[in-house]
PDB file of the backbone (N, CA, C, O) and the ligand in Angstrom, with CONECT records:
HET    FE2  A 101       1
ATOM      1  N   MET A   1      91.787  50.266  97.407  1.00  0.00           N
ATOM      2  CA  MET A   1      91.604  51.630  97.177  1.00  0.00           C
ATOM      3  C   MET A   1      92.413  52.691  98.193  1.00  0.00           C
ATOM      4  O   MET A   1      93.201  53.574  97.854  1.00  0.00           O
ATOM      5  N   ILE A   2      92.012  52.361  99.428  1.00  0.00           N
ATOM      6  CA  ILE A   2      92.795  53.041 100.620  1.00  0.00           C
ATOM      7  C   ILE A   2      94.151  52.849 100.459  1.00  0.00           C
ATOM      8  O   ILE A   2      94.931  53.794 100.581  1.00  0.00           O
ATOM      9  N   ARG A   3      94.547  51.644 100.180  1.00  0.00           N
ATOM     10  CA  ARG A   3      96.116  51.362 100.209  1.00  0.00           C
ATOM     11  C   ARG A   3      96.813  52.103  99.019  1.00  0.00           C
ATOM     12  O   ARG A   3      97.944  52.570  99.149  1.00  0.00           O
ATOM     13  N   GLU A   4      96.060  52.200  97.793  1.00  0.00           N
ATOM     14  CA  GLU A   4      96.468  52.906  96.758  1.00  0.00           C
ATOM     15  C   GLU A   4      96.618  54.428  97.101  1.00  0.00           C
ATOM     16  O   GLU A   4      97.640  55.054  96.821  1.00  0.00           O
ATOM     17  N   ASN A   5      95.558  54.969  97.709  1.00  0.00           N
ATOM     18  CA  ASN A   5      95.598  56.364  98.040  1.00  0.00           C
ATOM     19  C   ASN A   5      96.898  56.652  99.002  1.00  0.00           C
ATOM     20  O   ASN A   5      97.684  57.585  98.839  1.00  0.00           O
ATOM     21  N   LEU A   6      96.962  55.676 100.023  1.00  0.00           N
ATOM     22  CA  LEU A   6      98.196  55.930 100.829  1.00  0.00           C
ATOM     23  C   LEU A   6      99.486  55.959 100.087  1.00  0.00           C
ATOM     24  O   LEU A   6     100.394  56.728 100.401  1.00  0.00           O
ATOM     25  N   VAL A   7      99.571  54.992  98.957  1.00  0.00           N
ATOM     26  CA  VAL A   7     100.915  54.939  98.302  1.00  0.00           C
ATOM     27  C   VAL A   7     101.013  56.309  97.552  1.00  0.00           C
ATOM     28  O   VAL A   7     102.088  56.909  97.560  1.00  0.00           O
ATOM     29  N   ALA A   8      99.908  56.828  96.896  1.00  0.00           N
ATOM     30  CA  ALA A   8      99.958  58.042  96.187  1.00  0.00           C
ATOM     31  C   ALA A   8     100.306  59.119  97.240  1.00  0.00           C
ATOM     32  O   ALA A   8     101.124  59.942  96.830  1.00  0.00           O
ATOM     33  N   GLU A   9      99.894  59.286  98.430  1.00  0.00           N
ATOM     34  CA  GLU A   9     100.193  60.152  99.379  1.00  0.00           C
ATOM     35  C   GLU A   9     101.659  60.218  99.605  1.00  0.00           C
ATOM     36  O   GLU A   9     102.256  61.294  99.644  1.00  0.00           O
ATOM     37  N   ARG A  10     102.272  58.997  99.761  1.00  0.00           N
ATOM     38  CA  ARG A  10     103.534  58.846 100.230  1.00  0.00           C
ATOM     39  C   ARG A  10     104.388  59.415  98.869  1.00  0.00           C
ATOM     40  O   ARG A  10     105.323  60.200  99.025  1.00  0.00           O
ATOM     41  N   ILE A  11     104.047  59.025  97.755  1.00  0.00           N
ATOM     42  CA  ILE A  11     104.696  59.583  96.543  1.00  0.00           C
ATOM     43  C   ILE A  11     104.648  61.020  96.583  1.00  0.00           C
ATOM     44  O   ILE A  11     105.715  61.604  96.394  1.00  0.00           O
ATOM     45  N   ALA A  12     103.649  61.676  96.786  1.00  0.00           N
ATOM     46  CA  ALA A  12     103.367  63.309  96.894  1.00  0.00           C
ATOM     47  C   ALA A  12     104.365  63.614  98.018  1.00  0.00           C
ATOM     48  O   ALA A  12     105.080  64.586  97.775  1.00  0.00           O
ATOM     49  N   ILE A  13     104.547  63.089  99.029  1.00  0.00           N
ATOM     50  CA  ILE A  13     105.280  63.546 100.365  1.00  0.00           C
ATOM     51  C   ILE A  13     106.833  63.493  99.762  1.00  0.00           C
ATOM     52  O   ILE A  13     107.638  64.396  99.988  1.00  0.00           O
ATOM     53  N   ASP A  14     107.125  62.389  99.015  1.00  0.00           N
ATOM     54  CA  ASP A  14     108.554  62.180  98.648  1.00  0.00           C
ATOM     55  C   ASP A  14     108.821  63.574  97.639  1.00  0.00           C
ATOM     56  O   ASP A  14     109.840  64.265  97.636  1.00  0.00           O
ATOM     57  N   SER A  15     107.770  63.735  96.917  1.00  0.00           N
ATOM     58  CA  SER A  15     108.096  64.708  95.834  1.00  0.00           C
ATOM     59  C   SER A  15     108.235  66.118  96.275  1.00  0.00           C
ATOM     60  O   SER A  15     109.116  66.852  95.826  1.00  0.00           O
ATOM     61  N   TYR A  16     107.195  66.565  97.326  1.00  0.00           N
ATOM     62  CA  TYR A  16     107.378  67.833  97.976  1.00  0.00           C
ATOM     63  C   TYR A  16     108.489  67.911  98.891  1.00  0.00           C
ATOM     64  O   TYR A  16     108.903  69.028  99.202  1.00  0.00           O
ATOM     65  N   ARG A  17     109.120  66.697  99.444  1.00  0.00           N
ATOM     66  CA  ARG A  17     110.135  66.740 100.190  1.00  0.00           C
ATOM     67  C   ARG A  17     111.475  67.202  99.327  1.00  0.00           C
ATOM     68  O   ARG A  17     112.334  68.022  99.650  1.00  0.00           O
ATOM     69  N   GLN A  18     111.372  66.448  98.188  1.00  0.00           N
ATOM     70  CA  GLN A  18     112.424  66.791  97.181  1.00  0.00           C
ATOM     71  C   GLN A  18     112.631  68.240  96.844  1.00  0.00           C
ATOM     72  O   GLN A  18     113.703  68.846  96.848  1.00  0.00           O
ATOM     73  N   PHE A  19     111.476  68.684  96.563  1.00  0.00           N
ATOM     74  CA  PHE A  19     111.223  69.967  95.878  1.00  0.00           C
ATOM     75  C   PHE A  19     111.600  71.025  97.014  1.00  0.00           C
ATOM     76  O   PHE A  19     112.191  72.065  96.721  1.00  0.00           O
ATOM     77  N   ALA A  20     111.203  70.692  98.422  1.00  0.00           N
ATOM     78  CA  ALA A  20     111.544  71.686  99.422  1.00  0.00           C
ATOM     79  C   ALA A  20     113.216  71.692  99.601  1.00  0.00           C
ATOM     80  O   ALA A  20     113.865  72.731  99.721  1.00  0.00           O
ATOM     81  N   ASN A  21     113.762  70.418  99.596  1.00  0.00           N
ATOM     82  CA  ASN A  21     115.066  70.412  99.558  1.00  0.00           C
ATOM     83  C   ASN A  21     115.918  71.125  98.490  1.00  0.00           C
ATOM     84  O   ASN A  21     116.975  71.708  98.730  1.00  0.00           O
ATOM     85  N   PHE A  22     115.349  71.014  97.316  1.00  0.00           N
ATOM     86  CA  PHE A  22     115.860  71.818  96.093  1.00  0.00           C
ATOM     87  C   PHE A  22     115.773  73.252  96.288  1.00  0.00           C
ATOM     88  O   PHE A  22     116.702  74.018  96.031  1.00  0.00           O
ATOM     89  N   LEU A  23     114.597  73.621  96.766  1.00  0.00           N
ATOM     90  CA  LEU A  23     114.547  75.021  97.057  1.00  0.00           C
ATOM     91  C   LEU A  23     115.566  75.654  98.081  1.00  0.00           C
ATOM     92  O   LEU A  23     116.189  76.700  97.898  1.00  0.00           O
ATOM     93  N   ALA A  24     115.626  74.863  99.161  1.00  0.00           N
ATOM     94  CA  ALA A  24     116.522  75.188 100.225  1.00  0.00           C
ATOM     95  C   ALA A  24     116.657  76.738 100.512  1.00  0.00           C
ATOM     96  O   ALA A  24     115.742  77.366 101.046  1.00  0.00           O
ATOM     97  N   ASP A  25     117.826  77.305 100.136  1.00  0.00           N
ATOM     98  CA  ASP A  25     118.072  78.547 100.183  1.00  0.00           C
ATOM     99  C   ASP A  25     117.750  79.441  98.999  1.00  0.00           C
ATOM    100  O   ASP A  25     117.784  80.668  99.088  1.00  0.00           O
ATOM    101  N   ARG A  26     117.463  78.841  97.979  1.00  0.00           N
ATOM    102  CA  ARG A  26     117.239  79.498  96.696  1.00  0.00           C
ATOM    103  C   ARG A  26     115.966  80.401  96.722  1.00  0.00           C
ATOM    104  O   ARG A  26     115.918  81.548  96.278  1.00  0.00           O
ATOM    105  N   ASP A  27     115.028  79.772  97.258  1.00  0.00           N
ATOM    106  CA  ASP A  27     113.706  80.481  97.399  1.00  0.00           C
ATOM    107  C   ASP A  27     113.089  80.181  98.637  1.00  0.00           C
ATOM    108  O   ASP A  27     112.298  79.238  98.631  1.00  0.00           O
ATOM    109  N   SER A  28     113.287  80.788  99.698  1.00  0.00           N
ATOM    110  CA  SER A  28     112.760  80.473 100.940  1.00  0.00           C
ATOM    111  C   SER A  28     111.323  80.600 101.100  1.00  0.00           C
ATOM    112  O   SER A  28     110.681  79.732 101.691  1.00  0.00           O
ATOM    113  N   THR A  29     110.797  81.612 100.618  1.00  0.00           N
ATOM    114  CA  THR A  29     109.304  81.785 100.535  1.00  0.00           C
ATOM    115  C   THR A  29     108.564  80.693  99.859  1.00  0.00           C
ATOM    116  O   THR A  29     107.515  80.321 100.386  1.00  0.00           O
ATOM    117  N   THR A  30     108.937  80.169  98.839  1.00  0.00           N
ATOM    118  CA  THR A  30     108.422  79.131  98.067  1.00  0.00           C
ATOM    119  C   THR A  30     108.639  77.728  98.872  1.00  0.00           C
ATOM    120  O   THR A  30     107.836  76.797  98.920  1.00  0.00           O
ATOM    121  N   ARG A  31     109.856  77.801  99.461  1.00  0.00           N
ATOM    122  CA  ARG A  31     110.074  76.506 100.235  1.00  0.00           C
ATOM    123  C   ARG A  31     109.178  76.465 101.373  1.00  0.00           C
ATOM    124  O   ARG A  31     108.801  75.337 101.690  1.00  0.00           O
ATOM    125  N   ARG A  32     108.759  77.429 102.049  1.00  0.00           N
ATOM    126  CA  ARG A  32     107.925  77.340 103.298  1.00  0.00           C
ATOM    127  C   ARG A  32     106.584  77.066 102.781  1.00  0.00           C
ATOM    128  O   ARG A  32     105.910  76.284 103.451  1.00  0.00           O
ATOM    129  N   LEU A  33     106.052  77.568 101.697  1.00  0.00           N
ATOM    130  CA  LEU A  33     104.786  77.090 100.996  1.00  0.00           C
ATOM    131  C   LEU A  33     104.757  75.649 100.806  1.00  0.00           C
ATOM    132  O   LEU A  33     103.802  74.963 101.170  1.00  0.00           O
ATOM    133  N   VAL A  34     105.793  75.187 100.240  1.00  0.00           N
ATOM    134  CA  VAL A  34     105.834  73.643  99.819  1.00  0.00           C
ATOM    135  C   VAL A  34     105.929  72.759 101.311  1.00  0.00           C
ATOM    136  O   VAL A  34     105.379  71.666 101.450  1.00  0.00           O
ATOM    137  N   GLU A  35     106.556  73.291 102.156  1.00  0.00           N
ATOM    138  CA  GLU A  35     106.621  72.583 103.438  1.00  0.00           C
ATOM    139  C   GLU A  35     105.259  72.581 104.081  1.00  0.00           C
ATOM    140  O   GLU A  35     104.932  71.543 104.657  1.00  0.00           O
ATOM    141  N   GLN A  36     104.396  73.619 104.066  1.00  0.00           N
ATOM    142  CA  GLN A  36     103.125  73.774 104.522  1.00  0.00           C
ATOM    143  C   GLN A  36     102.250  72.657 103.793  1.00  0.00           C
ATOM    144  O   GLN A  36     101.527  71.913 104.456  1.00  0.00           O
ATOM    145  N   ILE A  37     102.337  72.571 102.477  1.00  0.00           N
ATOM    146  CA  ILE A  37     101.819  71.543 101.839  1.00  0.00           C
ATOM    147  C   ILE A  37     102.351  70.136 102.170  1.00  0.00           C
ATOM    148  O   ILE A  37     101.555  69.211 102.329  1.00  0.00           O
ATOM    149  N   LEU A  38     103.543  69.974 102.265  1.00  0.00           N
ATOM    150  CA  LEU A  38     104.015  68.637 102.781  1.00  0.00           C
ATOM    151  C   LEU A  38     103.447  68.190 104.006  1.00  0.00           C
ATOM    152  O   LEU A  38     103.126  67.011 104.155  1.00  0.00           O
ATOM    153  N   ALA A  39     103.280  69.163 105.011  1.00  0.00           N
ATOM    154  CA  ALA A  39     102.719  68.820 106.427  1.00  0.00           C
ATOM    155  C   ALA A  39     101.331  68.254 106.150  1.00  0.00           C
ATOM    156  O   ALA A  39     100.992  67.218 106.722  1.00  0.00           O
ATOM    157  N   VAL A  40     100.539  68.853 105.334  1.00  0.00           N
ATOM    158  CA  VAL A  40      99.098  68.462 105.121  1.00  0.00           C
ATOM    159  C   VAL A  40      99.136  66.991 104.458  1.00  0.00           C
ATOM    160  O   VAL A  40      98.387  66.079 104.807  1.00  0.00           O
ATOM    161  N   GLU A  41      99.953  66.910 103.619  1.00  0.00           N
ATOM    162  CA  GLU A  41     100.044  65.462 102.879  1.00  0.00           C
ATOM    163  C   GLU A  41     100.475  64.432 103.822  1.00  0.00           C
ATOM    164  O   GLU A  41     100.013  63.295 103.722  1.00  0.00           O
ATOM    165  N   GLU A  42     101.403  64.763 104.815  1.00  0.00           N
ATOM    166  CA  GLU A  42     101.784  63.827 105.802  1.00  0.00           C
ATOM    167  C   GLU A  42     100.642  63.563 106.762  1.00  0.00           C
ATOM    168  O   GLU A  42     100.526  62.442 107.256  1.00  0.00           O
ATOM    169  N   GLU A  43      99.737  64.597 107.069  1.00  0.00           N
ATOM    170  CA  GLU A  43      98.619  64.334 107.756  1.00  0.00           C
ATOM    171  C   GLU A  43      97.736  63.339 107.165  1.00  0.00           C
ATOM    172  O   GLU A  43      97.337  62.371 107.812  1.00  0.00           O
ATOM    173  N   HIS A  44      97.413  63.560 105.915  1.00  0.00           N
ATOM    174  CA  HIS A  44      96.668  62.690 104.986  1.00  0.00           C
ATOM    175  C   HIS A  44      97.139  61.057 105.123  1.00  0.00           C
ATOM    176  O   HIS A  44      96.387  60.126 105.412  1.00  0.00           O
ATOM    177  N   ALA A  45      98.560  60.976 104.840  1.00  0.00           N
ATOM    178  CA  ALA A  45      99.118  59.757 104.988  1.00  0.00           C
ATOM    179  C   ALA A  45      98.872  59.034 106.333  1.00  0.00           C
ATOM    180  O   ALA A  45      98.573  57.841 106.387  1.00  0.00           O
ATOM    181  N   ASP A  46      99.014  59.821 107.399  1.00  0.00           N
ATOM    182  CA  ASP A  46      98.894  59.321 108.803  1.00  0.00           C
ATOM    183  C   ASP A  46      97.457  58.880 108.897  1.00  0.00           C
ATOM    184  O   ASP A  46      97.267  57.742 109.326  1.00  0.00           O
ATOM    185  N   GLU A  47      96.461  59.585 108.574  1.00  0.00           N
ATOM    186  CA  GLU A  47      95.077  59.235 108.580  1.00  0.00           C
ATOM    187  C   GLU A  47      94.759  58.053 107.921  1.00  0.00           C
ATOM    188  O   GLU A  47      94.001  57.236 108.444  1.00  0.00           O
ATOM    189  N   LEU A  48      95.310  57.860 106.718  1.00  0.00           N
ATOM    190  CA  LEU A  48      95.002  56.805 105.735  1.00  0.00           C
ATOM    191  C   LEU A  48      95.681  55.488 106.638  1.00  0.00           C
ATOM    192  O   LEU A  48      95.034  54.469 106.879  1.00  0.00           O
ATOM    193  N   ALA A  49      96.906  55.676 107.025  1.00  0.00           N
ATOM    194  CA  ALA A  49      97.430  54.552 107.690  1.00  0.00           C
ATOM    195  C   ALA A  49      96.637  54.104 108.954  1.00  0.00           C
ATOM    196  O   ALA A  49      96.401  52.921 109.198  1.00  0.00           O
ATOM    197  N   VAL A  50      96.301  54.999 109.625  1.00  0.00           N
ATOM    198  CA  VAL A  50      95.474  54.557 110.839  1.00  0.00           C
ATOM    199  C   VAL A  50      94.172  53.958 110.560  1.00  0.00           C
ATOM    200  O   VAL A  50      93.672  53.091 111.278  1.00  0.00           O
ATOM    201  N   PHE A  51      93.567  54.490 109.380  1.00  0.00           N
ATOM    202  CA  PHE A  51      92.311  53.859 108.858  1.00  0.00           C
ATOM    203  C   PHE A  51      92.602  52.460 108.434  1.00  0.00           C
ATOM    204  O   PHE A  51      91.820  51.564 108.750  1.00  0.00           O
ATOM    205  N   LEU A  52      93.807  52.185 107.656  1.00  0.00           N
ATOM    206  CA  LEU A  52      93.958  50.922 107.255  1.00  0.00           C
ATOM    207  C   LEU A  52      94.393  49.911 108.417  1.00  0.00           C
ATOM    208  O   LEU A  52      94.221  48.697 108.297  1.00  0.00           O
ATOM    209  N   GLU A  53      94.921  50.448 109.456  1.00  0.00           N
ATOM    210  CA  GLU A  53      95.177  49.610 110.599  1.00  0.00           C
ATOM    211  C   GLU A  53      93.955  48.991 111.331  1.00  0.00           C
ATOM    212  O   GLU A  53      93.917  47.888 111.877  1.00  0.00           O
ATOM    213  N   ASP A  54      92.926  49.946 111.234  1.00  0.00           N
ATOM    214  CA  ASP A  54      91.617  49.828 112.014  1.00  0.00           C
ATOM    215  C   ASP A  54      90.700  48.816 111.071  1.00  0.00           C
ATOM    216  O   ASP A  54      89.788  48.185 111.605  1.00  0.00           O
ATOM    217  N   LEU A  55      90.931  48.699 109.850  1.00  0.00           N
ATOM    218  CA  LEU A  55      90.057  48.128 108.960  1.00  0.00           C
ATOM    219  C   LEU A  55      90.382  46.634 108.890  1.00  0.00           C
ATOM    220  O   LEU A  55      91.325  46.205 108.224  1.00  0.00           O
ATOM    221  N   PRO A  56      89.532  45.837 109.630  1.00  0.00           N
ATOM    222  CA  PRO A  56      89.835  44.400 109.462  1.00  0.00           C
ATOM    223  C   PRO A  56      90.063  43.751 108.143  1.00  0.00           C
ATOM    224  O   PRO A  56      90.934  42.884 108.078  1.00  0.00           O
ATOM    225  N   SER A  57      89.430  44.047 107.163  1.00  0.00           N
ATOM    226  CA  SER A  57      89.592  43.413 105.811  1.00  0.00           C
ATOM    227  C   SER A  57      90.867  43.909 105.183  1.00  0.00           C
ATOM    228  O   SER A  57      91.334  43.230 104.268  1.00  0.00           O
ATOM    229  N   ALA A  58      91.524  45.068 105.576  1.00  0.00           N
ATOM    230  CA  ALA A  58      92.786  45.325 105.037  1.00  0.00           C
ATOM    231  C   ALA A  58      94.057  44.752 105.634  1.00  0.00           C
ATOM    232  O   ALA A  58      95.161  44.842 105.096  1.00  0.00           O
ATOM    233  N   ARG A  59      93.792  44.114 106.869  1.00  0.00           N
ATOM    234  CA  ARG A  59      94.756  43.512 107.581  1.00  0.00           C
ATOM    235  C   ARG A  59      95.486  42.196 106.572  1.00  0.00           C
ATOM    236  O   ARG A  59      94.821  41.471 105.833  1.00  0.00           O
ATOM    237  N   LYS A  60      96.662  42.131 106.716  1.00  0.00           N
ATOM    238  CA  LYS A  60      97.320  41.034 105.992  1.00  0.00           C
ATOM    239  C   LYS A  60      97.009  39.703 106.715  1.00  0.00           C
ATOM    240  O   LYS A  60      97.164  39.667 107.936  1.00  0.00           O
ATOM    241  N   LYS A  61      96.620  38.705 106.109  1.00  0.00           N
ATOM    242  CA  LYS A  61      96.226  37.475 106.684  1.00  0.00           C
ATOM    243  C   LYS A  61      97.726  36.579 106.840  1.00  0.00           C
ATOM    244  O   LYS A  61      98.571  36.680 105.951  1.00  0.00           O
ATOM    245  N   PRO A  62      97.950  35.739 108.000  1.00  0.00           N
ATOM    246  CA  PRO A  62      99.201  35.155 108.092  1.00  0.00           C
ATOM    247  C   PRO A  62      99.303  34.112 107.015  1.00  0.00           C
ATOM    248  O   PRO A  62      98.297  33.522 106.621  1.00  0.00           O
ATOM    249  N   ALA A  63     100.548  33.867 106.513  1.00  0.00           N
ATOM    250  CA  ALA A  63     100.710  32.789 105.520  1.00  0.00           C
ATOM    251  C   ALA A  63     100.783  31.535 105.875  1.00  0.00           C
ATOM    252  O   ALA A  63     100.918  30.659 105.021  1.00  0.00           O
TER     253      ALA A  63
HETATM  254 FE   FE2 A 101      96.704  64.316 100.259  1.00  0.00          FE2+
END
């Protein structure tokens, strides 16, 4: 579940990043709003990644 949430966060990050790039100079106000949302999503992804690293059951077992 945590891993799936991390994947979803990363998909959201990619989408917001593409949207911000599209907006570029077209609409700088909306671009700044999207960049703020993007920053929050990046924090969520970082938190989930750290949580996964610290979760013994989530670690990959050696083959
Ligand atoms: Fe999020």
